[in-house]
Each structure stands twice: as structure tokens, then as C-alpha cells.
N, C-alpha and C positions, 0 to 999 in steps of 0.2 A: 389202718393205722400203722405207724412205723414200729417194728419190734424194738424192745428195750433189751440192752445188753448189760450183764453184770459179770464181774470176775472176782473170785475169791483167791487172793494171793496168800497162800499158806507156806509154812516152813518146809513142807515135804511135797505139796502138790499145788498146782494152779488149776482152778476149775472155772470154766466159762459156761454160762447159761444164756440162751437167747429166748426171750419170752414174747409171745405174740402181741399181747397188749395187757393193760392193767385190768380190764374187765374180765377177760377169759382166764388170764394167768396161765395160759397154755404154754408149756415149754416146748419150743420148736426143736431145740437141740441142746445137749449138754456134752461137755468133753473135758477131760483132765489130761494134764501133762505133769511130769515130775518137775519140781522147782529146781533141783540140783544146785542148791545154794553154795555148795562147796566150790563151784566153778566161778563164783563171783557175780557181781552186780550186772555187768554187761551181758552175761549169759542168761540171767533171769529175764532181762529185757528181750533177748532173742526168743526165749521160750514163750513169752507173752505174745510177741509178734507172730510167731509160728502158730500159736493157738488161735488167735483172731483170724488170721488168713485162712486157716483150715476150716474154721466154722463158717466164715463168710462164703467160701467156696461150696461147702456142703449145703447151705440153705439158700444160696443164690442172692443174698442180700448183705451189703456192707453196712457196718454200724455208722450211725450219725453221731453218736456219743456213747461213752462207756463209763459205768460206775465200777469202782474198785474197793473191795474190802481189804484193808492192809494190816499186817502186823506192825504195830507202832502207829504213830500219828504224824501227819504233815504239819510242821510248824507254820502257823499263819504268817509269821514275820519273815523267816528265812526261806520258806517254801522248800525246806528239806525235811526228810523223814527223821524221826527221833523215837526213842523208846522201843525199838523193834528187837525182838529176839532173833530175827534173821539179821544178824549184825552187819552184814555187808550192805544193807539198805540204809543204815544210819548215816546221816550227813549228806545223803545223795538227793539231788533234785528230781525225785521220782515223777512227780506230776508233769513237769516240763519235758522230761525225757520220754515219757509215755506219749504225750501229745505230739512230740516230734516224730517218733517212729511210727505211730499209728495214724497220724494225720486227722484226728478228731478230738473234740473236747473230752477231757477225762475228769471225773469227779471222785475224790478219794475220801474215805472215812475209815477210822479204826474198826477192826473186825467186831469188837464188842458193840460199837455203835450200830453197825450193820445188823447184828443179831437183834438188838433192841428194835430197830426200825422195822425189820421183817416181821417180828412177832407182834408189833403194834399194829401194822397195817394189813398183814396177811395171815397172821398166826393166832396163837392162844389168846392174846389180849384183844385182838379184833373180834374174835368169836364171842367173848363175853361182854366187852365194852367198846364197841366200834367207835364211839365218839369220845373216848377218854381224853381228857386234856393232857395228862401226864402219865407216861408209862416208863417204868424203870426196868431195864433188862439187866439182870445180874449174870455173870459167868463165874462159877465156882468150880474149878477143876484143878489142873496142874498149877495154874495161877488164879488170881482173882481180879476180875475187871467188871466193867459195866458200861451201859450207855443210857442216856436219858432222851426220851422223845417227847417233845412238847408241841401239841397241836399238829401232829403228823410230821414234825421236822426234828432232825437230830440236833441236840444242844451240844455244839462243839466247844464254844467259848473262846475267850481272848487268846489263850495259849494252845488251844486244840486238845485240851486234856479233860474236857467235860465228861463226867461219868467215871473217872478213874478212882473209884472208892477203894480199890485194893491197896492203895498207897496212902490212905488216910490213917491217922493214928487210932489204934484200938486199945492196946494194953501193953504194959511193960513186959509181960510174960511172953511176948512174941519172940520168935527166933530172929537173929540178925537178917536184915533184908539187903538184897543186892543193890537196891536203889540208893543205899547209903544212909537211910534213916532207920530208926528203930520203932518198934511197936506197930508195924503195918498190919492191916487186916489180912493181907495175903499170907503173912507168916503165922497166922493162927487158923484161918478158915480154908486154906487150900487143901486139896487132897494129900499132897506130900507132907504138909505141916501137921495135919491131924494124925497121919500114919506115924510120923516121927515122934509125936507126943506119946502114942501108944508104945512104940518100939523102945523108946528110952526107959519106959517103966517095966517092960517085960523082958527085954533082950530078944524078942521075937520079931523077925523082919517080915511082917504081914502087910499086905496091901489094904487100902481102906475098905474095899468091898468085903474082904475077909473079916476085918474088924467089925463092920456093921453086922455081918452074919453072926458073929460071936455075941454081939450085943443082943440080938433078937433071940438067941438061944438062952440067954438069961443066966449064964453061969460064969461070966467073966467080968470081974469088977473093974478091970482096966479098960475093957471095951465100953463099959458103962460110963466110966469117967471121961473117956474120949468123946462119947456122944453128949454127955452133959456139957463138956467144953464147947462143942459145936453149937448146941442149942443156946447156951448162955451168951456166947460171943456173937452168934448170928443175930440174936435179938438186940444186943447192945449196938453192934455195928450197923445193922439195918436201920434201927431207930435214929441213929445219928444223921443218916442221909434223909430219911423220911421227914424228919423235923424241918429239913431245908426245902425239899422239893415236893413233899406231900403227894405222892403218886396215887392214882386210882387203881392201878394194876402193877404188880411186881411179877415178872417172869424170871424163873431161876433156871439157867442152863448150866452145863458142865456136869462132870461126874458126881460132884458133891450134891448137885441139885436133884439127883435121883433118889436121895435119901428121904423117905416118906416122913420121917420125924420132923423135918423142917416145916412141913405144911400143917402140922398140928402143934407140937410143943414149941417148935421154932416161932410160930406166929404168936403163941402165948407169951413167949419171951419178949417179942417185940412190944407187946402190950405193957410189959413191966417198965420199959424204958422210954417209950414214945411220949412226947409232950402233949398228951391228949386225954388226961384223966383215966388212963388204963384202957382206952378204947382204940381199936384199929379196924377200920372198915375197908381198908385196901384189900384187894383180892390177890392172893398169892397162887401162882400157877406154874406147872411144868410147861416147857416149850412144846410147840406143836410141829415145828418145821425140821427138827433134827439138824443134820449137817448141811441142809439146804439153806439155812437161815443166812449164812454169810453171803452166798452168791445172790440170793433173792434180795437181801438188804442192799447189796451193791447195785443191783439193777434199779432198785427204788430210788437211789440217790439221783438218778438222772431221768426219772419218769416224769 
């Protein structure tokens, strides 16, 4: 069988993995190069070309097609990238340019969608529910995003924004959002937003892991209030999406997803808000694939 290729295009690094086949999932070769986005769009394209050529030389096989996990989303209508925090990519015909320089078909999806796809087909969701119809992959870290996988396929949507729950409305108490709207999930449930909530009340500039530690020590009312905010709004925000897509499995990635409280009190909070008479039988899981989810999900785009 022909090896499958995936590339995770990140803000600081570009990682490529070549996988022997879908059955063995044996990684033949992995390699990273710095993105060096400060040098601009054309330089990033050169870095990708250099990475692919080096990998092909190392394993003795050229790719027939390549999947890419991208920051931001390829607009289905304009075929240009949008919503990327690697800002030099925005407005650029990334798919067309990649196919031009690499000479093979390229398949692009948002990095959160690739996370969801990898965990659904090779990761935590696959381990407990390999035939799940709907898997929702959440990323709660510096920002908040997500991806939806339906019957093994990423739900991209008409505008390419499927799964972007971080910019759905949650509550007026959210901080102003860079997207131009107010009340966004990201401005309540992201790591920096939770830390800001605590810091504004205490004047102490602590990281979220420090705040969580103080919460478990049990002697910090502001840490307790911060975790109560997380639990309450996680339940409310997650239930809003679950009422629409009704997933069998929810996989929570990102730094905030490491907080054990989400899988106990957070799930109980979902039950308070979900439109199902207080019942929630969806399975909530931590991810299995770690930082490999992006590059594995990218490979699965073209498998």
C-alpha cells in the first residue's frame, strides 16, 4: 500500500509524518522544521517544500497526495485561508500554491478538525466507541475551538467553519473578543480568560495551572470561584452544541482539558443545561494522541 502523508502547519513549527498504511499506522518517518512566519508567506511555502523533499529522499518514496492541518480555514468559495493566527496566511490561496509547488493533490482542514478526526479514528474516541456516528473534538487552551466528525468525515460546512464553537455566544460576562463580537465562549473558557478572571479579583498574576493547584489545596476562595465559573459555563456552552449535534463521544484537548474537574462536575453541569431531562450519556474523554493528533488527522484527510 502507498504510504499516507500528513503535515501539521503550526505557528512555530511544521511537522510532517509519513505513515505506512491505515492498518498498521506505523510511522515511517517524522520531521519538523521551524515555520519562521516572520519571514512571510513565500518563506513558509519554501519550508514546506524543503520538508517534503527531505522526507521523500529519506524514505525513498514521493507522496501521491498530502493532507494539511492548518491554522485557520480554507474558505470554500474564495479558496483562500481565513481566521488564521499565522496572519501572513490570511487571504492567500494556500491550497493552490501548495499543489503548484509540490505537484500533488493537497487536502486542507483546520487543525481543530484534524484533532477531532485523529481522535475519532485512531485515538481516544476510537478506543471506546469505534463506530460512533458523531464525535465532537474540543480544544480548550490558549483559545477555544473544535471539530465535528460525522460517520468518519470532518464536518466542514458551507463556510468552512464547522465546529468553531469558540466564537458562539455564551454570556455577556465574557471579555471582548478579537473576532469583533461579544460574549464568545473563548473569552470565558480559554486558559488566559480563566486566569484573567482570577487575576482581576486578586491582583496576582498566576497561570491557570497555579490557580487549579490552589483550588485543590482548598484555601483560596478566588480559585474556587474560577473553577466554579469554568464548570458552570462549560456545562452551558457544551450543552448548546450538544443539543444540535448530539455526539456519542466528546474529546477535550488543550491545557484546560487537563483539568479533571471537567470530567466530573463539568459533566454534571452539562446535564443541567442539555435538552434531555437532565440525562447525558455522551462519553467525555481526555485525548490519547497528544501533539501527534494534528499531523495524524492531516494524514487521515487523504487516506
